[in-house]
C-alpha positions, -999 to 999 in steps of 0.1 A, spaced: 230 128 -242 264 115 -253 253 89 -278 251 51 -275 274 36 -249 303 17 -264 313 -17 -253 345 -19 -233 375 -30 -253 377 -61 -231 346 -75 -248 367 -78 -280 399 -92 -265 406 -128 -274 413 -144 -241 413 -181 -249 443 -197 -232 457 -227 -251 451 -259 -232 480 -282 -224 481 -315 -241 467 -343 -220 493 -368 -229 474 -382 -259 440 -382 -243 430 -351 -262 423 -349 -299 432 -321 -323 394 -314 -326 392 -309 -288 421 -284 -289 408 -265 -320 390 -232 -318 369 -242 -348 337 -262 -341 325 -267 -377 321 -252 -411 288 -238 -423 286 -228 -460 316 -205 -466 320 -197 -429 337 -212 -398 318 -217 -366 339 -212 -335 335 -229 -302 328 -195 -287 297 -191 -308 308 -169 -336 304 -172 -374 337 -162 -390 347 -155 -426 383 -150 -439 387 -128 -470 420 -129 -489 429 -94 -501 457 -80 -522 484 -57 -509 503 -28 -522 541 -26 -523 545 10 -509 582 10 -517 574 13 -554 553 44 -549 563 80 -547 557 99 -514 526 116 -529 512 82 -540 519 68 -506 500 97 -490 470 91 -513 470 54 -504 470 62 -467 442 88 -471 421 63 -491 427 35 -466 418 59 -437 386 69 -455 378 32 -460 384 24 -423 362 53 -412 334 41 -435 335 6 -423 346 12 -387 333 47 -380 330 62 -346 296 48 -339 303 14 -353 305 -17 -331 322 -36 -359 355 -54 -352 378 -63 -381 410 -82 -379 438 -78 -405 463 -105 -408 496 -105 -428 508 -140 -430 541 -150 -446 535 -179 -469 558 -198 -493 553 -190 -529 534 -217 -547 555 -229 -577 534 -259 -586 518 -244 -617 552 -230 -628 569 -264 -624 540 -281 -642 544 -257 -671 581 -266 -674 575 -303 -670 549 -301 -698 574 -280 -719 600 -307 -713 577 -335 -726 567 -314 -756 604 -308 -765 612 -344 -759 585 -354 -784 592 -327 -810 630 -323 -808 645 -354 -791 679 -346 -806 681 -312 -789 698 -324 -757 710 -290 -747 675 -276 -747 662 -307 -728 689 -303 -702 682 -266 -698 644 -272 -692 652 -301 -669 674 -278 -649 645 -253 -645 623 -281 -632 650 -293 -608 659 -258 -596 623 -246 -589 613 -280 -574 642 -275 -549 631 -239 -542 595 -250 -537 604 -279 -514 628 -257 -493 602 -229 -492 630 -203 -497 609 -177 -514 579 -163 -495 552 -138 -500 528 -119 -478 492 -131 -478 468 -105 -465 436 -117 -448 407 -98 -433 386 -116 -407 350 -106 -401 327 -123 -376 292 -122 -363 280 -136 -329 254 -164 -332 227 -154 -307 212 -188 -300 223 -223 -305 198 -235 -331 198 -238 -368 175 -209 -375 197 -186 -356 228 -199 -375 211 -194 -408 200 -158 -399 236 -150 -387 250 -165 -420 227 -142 -440 237 -112 -420 274 -120 -423 271 -126 -460 255 -91 -463 283 -77 -442 309 -93 -465 293 -80 -497 291 -45 -482 328 -48 -471 339 -59 -505 319 -31 -522 334 -5 -499 369 -19 -504 365 -18 -542 354 19 -541 
């Protein structure tokens, strides 16, 4: 009469308590929530197949009020299409602060330094300037002073039985879910 019965929210609560270290008798693998990797997915010890999707974010501070409202309306429509009222889907959105990766930038300046050293060895001022770039950004990278937000969406699917055929079927279903999620996110 009232539609399908929804699962209580307690079914979705992550209730794993971290175990205390057993004074060197326990390995990191024993303490990890991850059992193994299967294709592009992670298999948890609780019997779930999990996928992590890195997504881009929007700096709302750069938008006008009208543009911000449009973004919120579109995101709300996206959430309703993927997590509608009758959906049993659970998605997790993570915003993780990560240090900015300067490795390619530093490699560019190191390559530039070597190029200038070969082509213009007499131009010491230019060499010193480029070397200062390499030194400055190497210091910034090692100190991890500059950070950025990494946005991750976590999707998962319960593995019904503990055998390979069930794992393969769950992987196919999760892959379809990921493709649908990406398609809806792009629209």
